[in-house]
FILUM-808848 format. One record per residue (C-alpha): x, y, z; residue in three letters. Coordinates in steps of 0.1 Angstrom, whole numbers, padded with zeros to 4 digits, always signed. Layout:
XYZALA ...
// end
This chain:
+0067-0028+0095MET +0056-0035+0059THR +0065-0072+0064GLY +0042-0076+0094SER +0013-0060+0075VAL +0019-0084+0046ASN +0021-0114+0070ASP -0011-0102+0087ASN -0029-0100+0053ILE -0015-0134+0042ARG -0028-0150+0074SER -0062-0134+0069LYS -0063-0146+0033LEU -0055-0181+0044ALA -0086-0180+0067GLY -0110-0174+0038VAL -0134-0202+0027SER -0150-0200-0007ILE -0185-0213-0016ASN -0188-0244-0037GLN -0191-0237-0074PRO -0220-0246-0097GLY -0201-0249-0129ASP -0166-0257-0144ARG -0156-0220-0150VAL -0164-0210-0114THR -0145-0242-0102GLN -0114-0230-0121GLU -0115-0196-0105VAL -0122-0211-0071ARG -0093-0236-0074ASN -0069-0207-0084ASN -0081-0186-0055LEU -0077-0213-0029ILE -0041-0217-0041PHE -0035-0180-0040LEU -0051-0174-0006PHE -0033-0202+0012ALA -0001-0204-0008GLY -0009-0240-0019GLY -0019-0252+0016ALA -0055-0258+0006GLY -0087-0247+0023GLU -0087-0235+0059PRO -0099-0259+0086ALA -0115-0232+0106SER -0122-0202+0084PRO -0126-0167+0098ALA -0142-0153+0065TYR -0165-0166+0038SER -0163-0156+0002LEU -0194-0159-0019THR -0182-0161-0055LEU -0201-0159-0088SER -0185-0161-0122VAL -0199-0155-0156TYR -0181-0163-0188SER -0190-0151-0223ARG -0174-0160-0256ASP -0172-0131-0280LEU -0165-0136-0317SER -0145-0106-0327LEU -0130-0108-0361LEU -0136-0123-0395LEU -0105-0125-0417VAL -0108-0138-0452GLN -0079-0158-0464ASN -0060-0156-0497ALA -0085-0180-0514THR -0112-0154-0507ASN -0130-0176-0481ASP -0164-0162-0475LYS -0176-0188-0450SER -0185-0163-0424GLY -0167-0182-0397GLN -0150-0160-0370PRO -0113-0163-0370THR -0106-0147-0336ALA -0124-0145-0304GLY -0122-0132-0269SER -0134-0149-0236MET -0148-0123-0212ARG -0150-0134-0176MET -0167-0115-0149THR -0163-0124-0112GLY -0184-0109-0084SER -0178-0116-0047TYR -0190-0108-0012THR -0166-0113+0017LEU -0182-0119+0051THR -0167-0121+0085ARG -0180-0153+0101LEU -0178-0142+0137SER -0205-0115+0134ASP -0219-0119+0098GLY -0207-0085+0088LYS -0200-0080+0050VAL -0164-0066+0049VAL -0160-0064+0012GLY -0177-0067-0022THR -0165-0063-0057GLY -0166-0072-0094THR -0137-0078-0117ARG -0136-0084-0154ILE -0109-0100-0175VAL -0106-0110-0211THR -0085-0136-0229ALA -0081-0136-0266ASP -0078-0166-0289TYR -0074-0176-0325ASP -0102-0196-0341ALA -0088-0219-0368PRO -0110-0238-0393ARG -0110-0271-0375GLN -0139-0274-0350ARG -0120-0293-0323TYR -0091-0268-0325ALA -0116-0240-0319VAL -0131-0258-0289LEU -0096-0263-0275ARG -0087-0226-0281ALA -0118-0215-0263GLN -0111-0238-0233ARG -0075-0226-0231ASP -0088-0190-0232ALA -0113-0198-0205ASN -0085-0213-0183ASN -0063-0183-0188ARG -0092-0159-0180ALA -0099-0180-0148ALA -0063-0176-0137ARG -0062-0139-0144GLU -0096-0134-0127LEU -0084-0152-0096ALA -0053-0130-0094GLU -0074-0099-0097SER -0099-0111-0071LEU -0070-0121-0048ASN -0057-0085-0049LEU -0092-0071-0043SER -0099-0093-0013VAL -0065-0085+0001ALA -0073-0048-0001GLN -0106-0055+0017ASP -0089-0074+0044LEU -0062-0047+0048SER -0089-0022+0058LYS -0101-0044+0088ILE 
// end
């Protein structure tokens, strides 16, 4: 019985289309969601549900650690990327909203002294947060679909 429920939810997830993103961060989350929803099969040809997704990412400088040479440059040495994703799930056959939600994830990173290394660490943290947010949204949407 449990297997049939899981198969039912998987087939519903595979029938969800996701709106086009307006920025790189939302695109990362969207790409991960498409993979999770369809198991790598891509977007549905004839979707039954539409997911409107909005993602907001914020970089937080968290910690200033002074090194042994008593560096007082004031540069942050650690950070955290906080990513918030909100969604609305709509059934296309009748336009009924069947689920809404917001999920928040964070990804920490070290901020070395070299500027390029900091940019790369921030990008990596953003990518990790996008994957984690997509996994969290996948579970939330699956819960919404299980109630239908």
